[in-house]
N, C-alpha and C positions, 0 to 999 in steps of 0.2 A: 504494500500500500504506500502511495506516494506521501510526501510531507504535506502537500496541500490538502489531500483527503483526510489525513489524520487531524489537521487543524479544524477542518469543517465538522468532523464528527465530534470534536471536543466541545462545540458550542450547542450540542443537542439539548443538554439540560437548560440552557438559557432560552432557547427558542420554543421549547416544547409547550410552555404555558401560553404562547400566543397562537398555537395551531389548534384549530377547532374543526369539528366535523358537523356538516349539515346532513342529518341522517336521511337516507333514501331507502334502499333495500336492506340496509343494516348488516350486510354480509362482510364488510371490510373494516368495520369499526370495532376496535378492541373494547370490550366491556369494562376492563379494569384500568387500562393505561392511556387511552385516548380521551380527549376532551369532547364530550358530546352532551353533557347535561350540567346543571348548576353545581353538582357535587363532584364533578370530574376533576382529576382522575380518581376513580373509586379506590384504586390501590392505596391511596393515602389514608383511607379510612378502614380498610379491610386487610387482614393479614393473609398470608398464603394458606395457613391452616383453616381460617374461616371460609375461604373460597372453596377449598377442597371438601370441607364438611358439608357444604351446601350442594355438592355434586357437580361443581364446575372445575375448570382448570385455567391455567394462564393463557390459553388460546381462545377462551370463550369470547364470542362476538355478541354485540348488542342483540342481534336477531335471536340468540339462544336464550336471552332473558325474558322474552315476550312470547306469549302464546294466547291466541284468541283475544287480543287486546288487553291482556293482564300480565302482570309480572309473574314469572315462574320461580323467583327466589323465595326463600322462607319468609314467613310473616315477621320474624325478628329483624330481617333486613328492611322491611317496610317501615319499622319504627326508627331504624337508624337513618333512613332517608325519607322522611315523611312527605316532603314536597317534590319528590322526583316524579315529573310528569312522563307519561308513556309517549315516546315519539311515534308519530304516524308513519306507516309503512307504505312505500310505493315501489312495487317490484319492477317498475319500468324506469326508475330513476336510480342512478348509482349514487353512492355516498360521495359527498364533495368536501374537500378540504379548503378552508379559508383562513385568513389571518385576522385575528381579533387584537387590535392594538391596545396600548396601555390605557386608552380612554374608553375601552369596551365597544369600539366601533368596528364593524366587520368590513373587510376589504378583500378584493381579489388580490392574490399574491403579486407583489412587485418588489424588486430589489430596493428601491427607494424607501418604501414603507417599512420594510424589515430593518434597514439601516437606521432609520430615524428612531425605531423602538429599542434597538439593542446597543446603539453606540454610547460611548461614555461622553458626557457633556462637561465641559470646563468653562470658566468665565471667558467671555469674549474679549480678545486682545485688541488694542487700538489699530494694529497694523494688518489685521486679517484681510481687509479688502485690497491691500497692496499685493499680497502674496496670492490669494485665491480670488479669482474673478472670472466672469464669463469669457470664454475663448482664450484663456491663458494657456501657456505651454507647460504641461505637467513637469517636465524635467527642469525648466527654469524656475517654476514655483517651488519645487522641492529644494533646489540649490539655495534659493533666496531664504527659504525657511531655515535651512542649516546655518546660513550666515547670521541671521538674526538671533538664533538660539545659541550662537557661539560654538557650533559643533562641526563646522567645516574644517577639514584637515589642512590647516595652514602650516607654514614651515615651522613655526615655533612649537606647534603641537607634534609634528612629525619628529622633531629633534628629541622629544621626550622618549621616543621609542628606541633611541640609539643603544647599541649593545657594546659593552666594554668601552664606553666613551667614544666610540667611533660612529660617525654619522655621515651618510652620503648627501645630506641636505645642507647646502651652504646658507648661512644666515644673511643672505643678501637679496635685494630686489631683483626679480627676473628681468625687469625692464631696463633699469639704469645701473645695475650691479652695485648699488650703494646699500647702506644698511637698511634692512627691512623694517616695516612697521609691525610690531608684535601685536597680536590680538589683544584688545582690551586696553592698550596704552592710551593715555590721554593726550599726549603730544607726539607728533611725528618728526623725526629728524630726517625723514626721506622726503625731499621736495616733490618727487614724482607722484607718490601716493597721496601726498597732501593736496597736490594740484588736481589729481583725478577724483579723489574721494571727497576731500574737504570736510570730512566728519569721521568720528569714531564709529566703527561697526559694532553694534551690540543691541540687544533687545531693549535695554534700559534707555538708549538714546534714540530709538527709532521714531518716537513721537516728535522729536525735535526736527527730524527731516521732513515729516509729513504732519504738521500741526493740525490740519483739517481732519485727521483721523484720530486725534487725541481726545 
């Protein structure tokens, strides 16, 4: 199994609560593990032993719980789920999976809706519109994001990886061969970078470059 598929499978516990079934013929909906009624998943309320004693197993479908319009499970289970309504059956309609978002609104599945529900939200930064905007070039946006966060591998960072005091990176500007501007320094002794940039690169100073985003 590839790395990508392993990562996708790891988010199953996260997205399972958003995936619901609209019951049709009831032949594909798990009675215990799928979301199909207000008490779902029923496995959170019943143990494996309780399911087995009632004459069912882990593969039981919703269709197996209903006969002639009534529940087939023991009366004690009716007391445990007093408001569980019996879903209507339509043998001509297949069970349908849909996405129920965090506001309990049902949607047809789409990547955008899923992302909005499962993504981690952080406070909005003042420079977000400079990095991410319509028709941007993803590679350029990613590099600019690294620059602002101070994570771009500049010469002063690469020199910290030197082994036994030996480094292949010369601490000079690639343009003028003079002393480089180290990341985070307040003043530059390099006239080339001072002329080109005119400011210190860093997240804390970004609002100074674009005050209309501050």
